[in-house]
C-alpha positions as CSV (number, residue, x, y, z in Angstrom):
1,L,1.2,2.2,-4.5
2,M,-1.1,3.9,-2.1
3,T,-3.8,4.4,-4.7
4,K,-3.6,0.8,-5.8
5,A,-3.8,-0.4,-2.2
6,L,-6.8,1.7,-1.4
7,R,-8.5,0.6,-4.7
8,R,-8.0,-3.0,-3.7
9,Y,-9.3,-2.3,-0.2
10,F,-12.5,-0.6,-1.4
11,N,-13.1,-3.3,-4.1
12,A,-12.8,-6.0,-1.4
13,L,-15.4,-4.1,0.7
14,R,-17.7,-3.7,-2.2
15,S,-17.5,-7.2,-3.5
16,N,-18.0,-8.7,0.0
17,E,-16.3,-12.0,-1.1
18,K,-13.9,-11.9,1.9
19,H,-16.7,-11.4,4.4
20,I,-14.9,-8.6,6.2
21,K,-16.2,-8.2,9.7
22,N,-14.1,-5.3,11.0
23,V,-13.5,-2.7,8.3
24,E,-11.0,-0.7,10.4
25,N,-8.9,-3.7,11.1
26,Y,-8.9,-4.7,7.4
27,L,-7.8,-1.2,6.5
28,Y,-5.0,-1.4,9.1
29,G,-3.8,-4.7,7.7
30,T,-3.9,-3.3,4.2
31,M,-1.8,-0.3,5.1
32,Q,0.6,-2.4,7.1
33,N,1.2,-4.6,4.1
34,L,1.5,-1.6,1.8
35,F,4.2,0.0,4.0
36,G,6.0,-3.3,4.4
37,V,6.2,-3.7,0.6
38,W,7.3,0.0,0.2
39,W,10.0,-0.4,3.0
40,N,11.4,-3.5,1.4
41,K,11.6,-1.9,-2.1
42,Q,13.3,1.2,-0.6
43,A,15.8,-1.0,1.4
44,A,16.6,-3.0,-1.7
45,R,17.3,0.2,-3.7
46,E,19.5,1.6,-1.0
47,Y,21.4,-1.7,-0.8
48,V,22.0,-1.9,-4.5
49,A,23.2,1.7,-4.5
50,K,25.7,1.0,-1.7
51,H,26.9,-2.4,-3.1
52,P,27.0,-2.1,-6.9
53,E,29.8,-4.7,-7.1
54,E,27.6,-7.5,-5.8
55,E,25.0,-6.9,-8.5
56,K,27.6,-7.1,-11.2
57,S,29.1,-10.3,-9.8
58,A,25.6,-11.9,-9.4
59,D,24.9,-11.1,-13.1
60,N,28.1,-12.9,-14.3
61,D,27.9,-15.8,-11.8
62,N,25.5,-18.5,-12.8
63,S,26.5,-21.0,-10.1
64,G,23.4,-20.3,-8.0
65,L,21.0,-21.0,-10.9
66,Y,19.5,-24.4,-11.5
67,Y,18.5,-25.5,-15.0
């Protein structure tokens, strides 16, 4: 994830399509978003590991799906 985030960051700087004025602030925002995504994925994995019965019941229960 870190490599992909840094690659997107440097590509954005190089392309100059976003007209980045403060490079350090843009890097800070990029890293903040990266760690937010990482934290949410980690928390989801831990939740599924602690609550396996909810995942199974959600697979069998189609009442929340709209067709």
